[in-house]
C-alpha positions as CSV (number, residue, x, y, z in Angstrom):
1,M,42.4,-15.1,6.6
2,A,41.9,-15.9,10.6
3,D,40.0,-12.4,11.2
4,L,37.6,-13.0,8.8
5,Q,34.2,-13.7,10.5
6,S,31.3,-16.4,9.8
7,V,28.0,-15.5,8.8
8,E,26.7,-17.0,12.1
9,A,28.5,-14.6,14.6
10,A,27.5,-11.8,12.5
11,L,24.2,-12.6,12.4
12,A,24.2,-12.8,16.1
13,A,25.6,-9.9,16.9
14,L,22.9,-8.2,14.9
15,L,19.7,-9.9,16.5
16,E,21.2,-9.9,19.8
17,G,19.2,-7.6,21.9
18,V,16.7,-7.1,19.2
19,R,12.8,-7.1,20.0
20,P,9.9,-7.1,18.3
21,L,8.6,-3.6,17.5
22,P,4.7,-2.5,19.6
23,A,1.6,-3.6,17.6
24,Q,-0.8,-1.8,16.2
25,R,-4.7,-2.8,15.5
26,L,-5.9,-3.1,12.0
27,S,-8.6,-4.1,10.2
28,C,-8.2,-7.7,8.8
29,Q,-8.7,-5.8,5.2
30,Q,-5.6,-3.9,5.7
31,A,-3.6,-6.4,7.6
32,A,-2.6,-8.9,4.4
33,G,1.5,-9.3,4.6
34,R,1.6,-8.2,8.4
35,V,2.6,-9.9,11.2
36,L,0.0,-11.1,14.6
37,A,1.7,-9.2,17.6
38,E,-0.9,-11.2,19.8
39,A,-2.3,-15.0,19.1
40,V,-6.1,-15.2,18.1
41,P,-8.5,-17.6,19.9
42,A,-11.5,-19.5,18.0
43,H,-15.0,-18.6,19.7
44,L,-16.7,-20.6,16.9
45,D,-16.3,-24.2,15.8
46,V,-15.6,-24.7,12.1
47,P,-17.9,-25.9,10.5
48,P,-20.3,-24.5,13.1
49,F,-22.6,-27.5,12.3
50,D,-22.4,-31.6,11.0
51,N,-22.9,-31.0,7.3
52,S,-23.0,-32.6,3.9
53,A,-20.0,-33.1,2.0
54,M,-21.7,-33.3,-1.6
55,D,-25.1,-33.4,-3.1
56,G,-26.6,-36.7,-2.2
57,Y,-28.8,-38.3,0.3
58,A,-28.8,-38.1,4.2
59,L,-30.2,-40.7,6.1
60,H,-29.5,-43.2,8.9
61,H,-27.1,-46.0,8.0
62,G,-29.4,-48.6,9.4
63,D,-31.7,-47.8,6.4
64,A,-29.6,-48.1,3.6
65,G,-29.5,-51.2,1.3
66,G,-33.0,-50.2,-0.6
67,W,-35.7,-47.9,-1.7
68,L,-36.5,-44.6,0.7
69,E,-38.9,-42.5,0.4
70,V,-37.3,-38.9,0.1
71,S,-39.5,-36.7,3.0
72,Q,-37.1,-33.5,2.6
73,R,-35.0,-30.9,0.9
74,I,-32.5,-29.3,2.3
75,A,-30.2,-26.8,0.8
76,A,-27.2,-24.9,2.0
77,G,-28.2,-22.6,4.3
78,A,-31.2,-23.8,5.5
79,A,-32.2,-26.3,8.8
80,G,-34.0,-29.5,8.2
81,E,-36.3,-30.9,10.0
82,P,-35.7,-34.3,12.3
83,L,-35.5,-37.3,9.7
84,T,-38.1,-40.1,10.1
85,R,-36.5,-43.4,10.2
86,G,-37.2,-45.3,7.1
87,T,-37.0,-42.5,4.9
88,C,-33.9,-39.8,3.4
89,A,-33.1,-35.9,2.6
90,R,-32.3,-34.7,-0.5
91,I,-29.5,-32.6,0.9
92,F,-26.6,-30.5,-1.1
93,T,-23.4,-29.9,-0.4
94,G,-22.9,-27.4,2.9
95,G,-26.5,-28.2,4.1
96,A,-27.0,-28.9,7.4
97,I,-27.0,-32.7,8.1
98,P,-30.6,-33.1,10.1
99,P,-31.5,-35.0,13.6
100,G,-31.7,-38.6,13.0
101,A,-29.4,-38.8,10.0
102,D,-26.3,-40.2,10.3
103,C,-24.3,-40.4,6.5
104,V,-24.7,-38.9,3.6
105,V,-24.7,-40.9,0.1
106,M,-23.6,-39.4,-3.3
107,Q,-26.2,-38.8,-5.5
108,E,-23.9,-40.8,-8.5
109,R,-24.7,-44.0,-6.4
110,C,-28.4,-43.5,-6.1
111,D,-31.6,-44.7,-8.4
112,I,-34.2,-42.3,-7.8
113,E,-37.9,-43.5,-8.9
114,G,-40.6,-41.0,-8.3
115,A,-40.8,-39.9,-5.1
116,G,-38.4,-42.9,-4.4
117,V,-34.7,-43.6,-4.0
118,H,-32.8,-46.7,-3.8
119,I,-30.2,-46.6,-1.5
120,P,-27.0,-48.9,-1.9
121,A,-26.0,-51.3,0.9
122,E,-23.5,-50.7,3.6
123,I,-22.9,-47.3,4.0
124,P,-21.2,-46.5,6.7
125,A,-22.3,-44.2,9.8
126,G,-20.3,-40.9,9.4
127,D,-19.4,-41.3,5.5
128,N,-19.6,-38.1,3.8
129,I,-20.3,-35.8,6.7
130,R,-18.1,-33.2,7.5
131,R,-18.5,-33.0,11.8
132,R,-18.6,-29.7,13.5
133,G,-15.3,-28.7,14.8
134,R,-13.0,-30.7,12.1
135,D,-11.1,-27.8,11.5
136,V,-11.0,-25.6,14.1
137,S,-12.9,-26.2,18.0
138,A,-14.3,-22.9,19.9
139,G,-11.6,-22.0,22.7
140,D,-8.7,-23.5,20.3
141,E,-5.6,-20.8,19.3
142,L,-6.7,-20.0,16.3
143,L,-3.9,-18.4,15.1
144,P,-0.5,-17.8,16.9
145,T,2.1,-14.7,17.3
146,G,4.2,-14.0,14.3
147,E,1.9,-15.7,12.2
148,L,2.1,-14.1,8.6
149,L,-1.2,-13.1,7.7
150,E,-1.0,-14.4,4.0
151,A,-3.8,-15.7,2.3
152,A,-5.7,-18.8,4.2
153,A,-4.9,-17.1,7.6
154,L,-7.0,-14.0,6.4
155,G,-9.4,-16.7,5.2
156,H,-9.1,-18.6,9.0
157,L,-10.2,-14.9,10.7
158,A,-13.3,-14.2,7.9
159,G,-14.4,-17.6,9.2
160,Q,-14.6,-16.7,13.1
161,G,-16.7,-13.2,11.8
162,I,-13.0,-11.2,13.0
163,T,-12.8,-8.0,11.4
164,E,-9.8,-6.6,13.4
165,V,-6.6,-8.1,14.8
166,A,-3.1,-6.7,16.1
167,V,-0.3,-6.7,14.1
168,R,3.2,-5.4,14.7
169,R,4.3,-2.0,13.4
170,R,6.4,-2.5,10.0
171,P,10.0,-1.5,10.6
172,R,11.2,2.1,9.6
173,V,14.0,1.6,7.3
174,V,16.1,4.3,5.6
175,L,18.2,3.4,2.5
176,L,21.3,4.5,1.9
177,S,23.4,5.1,-1.2
178,T,27.0,6.0,-1.1
179,G,29.6,6.9,-4.0
180,D,29.4,10.1,-6.0
181,E,29.7,7.5,-9.1
182,I,26.1,6.2,-8.5
183,V,23.5,7.9,-10.3
184,D,19.8,7.4,-10.2
185,P,18.1,6.1,-13.3
186,G,16.7,8.8,-15.6
187,Q,19.6,10.7,-15.1
188,P,22.3,11.4,-17.7
189,L,25.7,9.2,-17.0
190,G,29.0,11.4,-16.9
191,P,32.3,9.9,-17.2
192,G,33.1,7.3,-14.5
193,Q,28.9,6.5,-13.6
194,I,27.0,3.9,-13.3
195,Y,23.3,3.5,-12.5
196,N,22.3,2.8,-8.8
197,S,20.5,-1.0,-9.7
198,N,21.0,-1.9,-5.8
199,R,18.5,0.5,-4.6
200,P,15.3,-0.9,-6.5
201,M,16.4,-4.0,-5.7
202,L,16.8,-3.3,-2.1
203,K,13.5,-1.6,-1.8
204,R,11.9,-4.9,-3.8
205,L,13.1,-6.8,-1.4
206,L,12.7,-4.8,1.8
207,E,8.8,-4.7,0.7
208,R,8.6,-8.2,0.7
209,F,10.8,-8.7,4.1
210,G,7.7,-6.6,5.7
211,A,9.4,-3.3,6.0
212,D,7.9,0.4,5.9
213,E,11.0,2.6,3.5
214,V,10.8,5.8,5.3
215,R,13.5,7.6,2.7
216,V,16.0,6.9,0.3
217,A,18.8,9.0,-0.3
218,S,22.6,9.6,-1.3
219,I,25.2,10.4,0.5
220,P,28.6,12.0,-0.3
221,D,32.1,10.6,-0.3
222,D,33.2,12.7,2.5
223,A,33.3,11.9,6.0
224,E,31.5,15.0,7.5
225,G,28.4,13.7,5.2
226,T,28.1,10.6,6.1
227,R,28.6,11.0,9.6
228,R,25.0,13.4,9.2
229,A,23.2,11.7,6.9
230,L,23.8,8.1,9.3
231,A,22.7,10.5,12.3
232,A,19.8,11.6,10.9
233,A,18.6,8.3,9.5
234,A,18.9,7.0,12.7
235,R,16.4,9.4,14.3
236,E,13.9,8.8,11.7
237,A,14.5,4.4,11.2
238,N,14.6,1.3,13.4
239,V,16.7,0.3,10.7
240,V,19.8,2.2,8.9
241,I,21.0,0.4,5.2
242,T,23.7,1.3,3.5
243,T,25.2,0.3,0.0
244,G,29.2,0.7,-0.6
245,G,31.4,2.6,0.9
246,V,32.3,-0.4,3.7
247,S,35.9,-0.9,2.4
248,V,39.1,0.6,3.5
249,G,39.6,2.5,0.6
250,E,40.4,6.5,0.9
251,E,36.7,7.4,-0.1
252,D,34.8,4.6,2.1
253,H,33.8,6.5,5.1
254,V,30.8,4.2,6.1
255,K,33.0,2.3,8.9
256,A,34.1,5.4,10.1
257,A,31.1,7.3,10.6
258,V,29.4,4.0,12.3
259,E,31.8,3.7,14.4
260,A,31.6,7.6,15.6
261,L,28.5,7.9,16.3
262,G,27.9,4.1,17.8
263,Q,29.2,0.4,17.3
264,L,30.2,-1.4,14.6
265,D,30.3,-5.0,15.5
266,L,31.5,-6.7,12.2
267,W,32.7,-5.9,9.2
268,R,35.0,-8.8,7.0
269,L,33.2,-11.8,6.5
270,A,34.3,-15.4,5.8
271,I,31.5,-15.2,2.8
272,R,31.6,-15.0,-1.1
273,P,30.1,-12.2,-2.4
274,G,30.2,-9.8,0.2
275,K,33.2,-9.9,2.7
276,P,32.9,-6.6,3.3
277,L,29.9,-5.8,5.2
278,A,29.2,-3.9,7.9
279,L,27.2,-4.1,11.0
280,G,26.8,-2.2,14.2
281,R,24.3,0.0,16.2
282,L,23.6,3.6,16.0
283,P,22.4,5.4,19.3
284,A,19.9,7.8,18.7
285,G,17.9,9.8,21.7
286,D,14.9,7.5,22.4
287,H,16.3,4.2,20.8
288,E,18.9,2.6,19.1
289,A,19.1,2.0,15.7
290,R,20.4,-1.3,13.9
291,F,22.9,-0.9,11.0
292,V,23.2,-2.8,8.5
293,G,26.2,-1.8,5.7
294,L,25.5,-3.9,2.6
295,P,28.6,-4.2,-0.2
296,G,28.0,-1.7,-3.4
297,N,28.8,-4.8,-5.8
298,P,24.8,-5.9,-7.1
299,V,25.6,-9.5,-6.2
300,S,26.9,-8.6,-3.1
301,C,24.4,-6.3,-1.6
302,F,21.1,-8.8,-2.9
303,V,22.8,-11.8,-1.2
304,G,23.7,-9.7,1.9
305,A,19.7,-8.5,2.1
306,W,18.7,-12.2,1.9
307,L,21.6,-13.3,4.9
308,F,21.1,-10.1,7.3
309,L,18.0,-7.9,6.5
310,R,15.1,-10.8,6.0
311,P,16.3,-12.2,9.7
312,L,17.0,-8.7,11.2
313,M,12.9,-8.0,9.5
314,G,11.9,-10.9,11.1
315,A,13.0,-10.1,14.1
316,L,11.6,-6.5,14.6
317,L,8.3,-8.2,13.4
318,G,8.0,-11.2,15.7
319,A,8.2,-13.6,13.1
320,Q,9.8,-16.3,13.6
321,S,9.4,-18.1,10.5
322,M,11.7,-15.3,9.1
323,T,14.8,-15.6,11.0
324,T,16.0,-18.6,8.6
325,L,15.6,-19.2,5.2
326,P,14.2,-22.7,4.2
327,R,16.9,-25.5,3.5
328,L,16.8,-28.0,1.1
329,S,19.2,-30.8,0.2
330,A,19.8,-30.8,-3.3
331,R,22.3,-32.6,-5.7
332,A,24.8,-30.4,-7.5
333,G,24.9,-30.1,-11.5
334,F,27.9,-28.1,-11.4
335,D,31.6,-28.5,-10.3
336,T,33.6,-25.9,-8.3
337,T,35.9,-25.7,-5.6
338,T,35.9,-22.8,-2.8
339,G,39.0,-21.5,-0.6
340,P,38.6,-19.4,2.6
341,R,35.0,-18.1,2.2
342,Q,32.0,-19.7,2.3
343,H,30.2,-19.6,-0.9
344,Y,26.6,-18.9,-1.7
345,M,26.2,-19.8,-5.6
346,R,22.8,-18.6,-7.4
347,V,21.6,-21.3,-8.4
348,A,18.1,-22.9,-10.4
349,L,15.9,-25.4,-8.9
350,E,14.7,-28.6,-11.1
351,F,12.7,-30.7,-9.1
352,T,13.0,-34.3,-10.5
353,H,12.2,-37.9,-9.9
354,E,15.2,-38.4,-8.8
355,G,15.5,-35.2,-6.6
356,I,16.1,-31.9,-6.4
357,L,19.0,-30.9,-8.9
358,A,20.5,-27.1,-8.4
359,K,21.9,-25.7,-11.2
360,A,24.7,-22.7,-11.2
361,F,24.8,-19.8,-13.0
362,R,27.5,-20.3,-15.3
363,D,29.0,-16.4,-13.8
364,Q,29.0,-16.2,-10.5
365,N,30.9,-13.1,-10.0
366,S,30.1,-10.4,-7.8
367,G,29.1,-8.1,-10.4
368,V,27.0,-9.9,-12.6
369,L,23.3,-9.3,-11.6
370,S,21.5,-11.3,-13.8
371,S,23.2,-14.2,-11.7
372,C,20.3,-13.6,-9.4
373,I,17.2,-13.0,-11.6
374,G,16.6,-16.7,-12.6
375,A,18.1,-17.9,-8.9
376,D,15.5,-19.7,-6.8
377,A,18.3,-20.8,-4.4
378,L,21.6,-20.0,-2.7
379,A,23.6,-23.2,-2.5
380,V,25.9,-22.8,0.4
381,I,29.5,-24.0,-0.3
382,P,31.5,-24.6,2.8
383,P,35.2,-22.9,2.9
384,E,38.4,-25.5,1.4
385,S,36.1,-27.4,-0.2
386,R,35.5,-29.3,-3.6
387,I,31.8,-30.4,-5.6
388,E,31.1,-32.6,-8.2
389,V,28.7,-33.2,-10.4
390,G,25.8,-35.4,-8.0
391,D,27.5,-34.5,-5.1
392,S,25.2,-33.4,-1.9
393,I,24.4,-29.8,-1.1
394,D,22.7,-27.6,0.7
395,C,21.2,-24.8,-0.5
396,L,18.9,-21.7,1.0
397,W,16.1,-21.6,-0.7
398,L,14.2,-18.3,-1.6
399,S,11.5,-18.7,-3.2
400,G,9.9,-20.2,-0.4
401,G,10.9,-17.7,1.4
């Protein structure tokens, strides 16, 4: 086992020299889920003016503690007149604070009689006022480079009136399946054949990781066909991914093909599941495609995608937040022992008053894909470890990633 490589060494080799892809400008409506290629400065204060945090009455705090005449009415979207001392303004949530007022009293605390309102005493200045620039000040950085444009970030852009942003181009990916025994769903199964569960699983994960799928295809179990397929894929993609064919069997041709076309960095890793995992580079004229050869076993494929494909997509997108998975400390809800390889166990997380409890799926075999369906995280169990119920363990949070 001395020749097995660590996940950290493999990931470093995969990401070495990776640079973010070029930028493109998109409308904010098209940019949802994309990654900013340039920082966006704020050119407006948010809020743009002092405004009321609730429905009530605006006044000068020195006039609190008695009856005040209501001298004006200010709805959201309207500008009030300067407030005369000794009076108050009926104001609604979002309404602009008029000059001369410095606090707002919620309507539930006031008594109304005719044109007058009784204001309780000792109302502090600034009470219930959302100050201009409280969220964002003009000139500040609104969103940094590498920000993933999800709901709140898109709202932030809209609050500045911004309609277009520069985002990273999506990584172009070709996904190749190896093995004559693999058949697409919808086709009849022959003797010794199985349906391709890895392809739809990886397509969805790659979509989640921000990739742009160029093509999916199957390659036959022969050396020349494998080389041709990999060379063609490298010409049209930033990343070439294969499933299966990275072991040392007589019909496993991917490893030899990558070595013939380019460079193979690592292919035997000290992890479980997923020891036969190939990482390399495929030169293709004016660019170099990164190569990731995932194992054929579906669980190994699933785990390898999270450990390697997600960070690679993050590096190509310039999204630092994607280069690592969120790490949580949890209590083990299971017993296990490991050998010389680091084990990534599929676990469901329970958030309890005593902390986070990690409950392992009962069958952790690399062919049991059902162990991934309810998995919130991968429990990272170091080599040569014995874990008992209640022990502290580290988990890579998939639901938060």
